[in-house]
N, C-alpha and C positions, 0 to 999 in steps of 0.2 A: 258170453258177452257182458249181461244187466251184473254177474256177478264181481267185473272187475271196478265197475262204476262205483260199487257200493265200497266195495274196498280204497278204492281212491277217495271217495268222500269223507268215509268216517277217517281214512287219514290224514287228509283237508283239513277234517275240522279238529280232530287232535291236535295238529301242528299249530291252527292257528288260536287254537286254545291255550296252549304251550308259551308262544311266543305272546300273546295278553298277559298270559300270569308274571312270565318275567318281568315286563313293562310297568303293572300295574307294583312288583315288588321292588324294582330299581326307583321307582319316582317316590315309590313311603323312605327307600333307603335315602332316597334327594339327590341324586345322581343327576336330576336336571334341576338344581336350584340355581344354580349363577352358570348361567350361559355364555355370557355376559366378562366375565371376569378372567377366565385365561388369557385370550385376545390381549389385554390390557396388563398383564401381572410381566409377561413376557417382556413388553418395554419396561420395564421399573429396571433401572441399573442400580443393583446393591451394593457394587464391588466399586472399593472407592479410586481413583483416579492412580496410574502408576504416577512414577515420578518421570524425569528422563533419563535420570542413571539406570533404571532399571529395563528401561526401551532400549535405550542404546547397547547395552551388557546383553540383553534377549536380542540384540539382532547382529549384533558382534560373535554370538555362540556358534549360529551354522559356518562362517566359515572357518572355526578352528577343527581339529581334524579330532576324534572322539578314540580316546583312549583308552 
């Protein structure tokens, strides 16, 4: 019984150290520099507005049979 506890303690320390090293690597690589940007980036609409002709053509395309 005590042997399994020692193995589990060593295993948990190794896993914890590995996770900590991966976290430090991610911080140094800049993964957590801009946590606010992505939620605002999705709101930026860079596509030009479509003209009314393009909208009508696209709406009527689904009525035609496919060839």
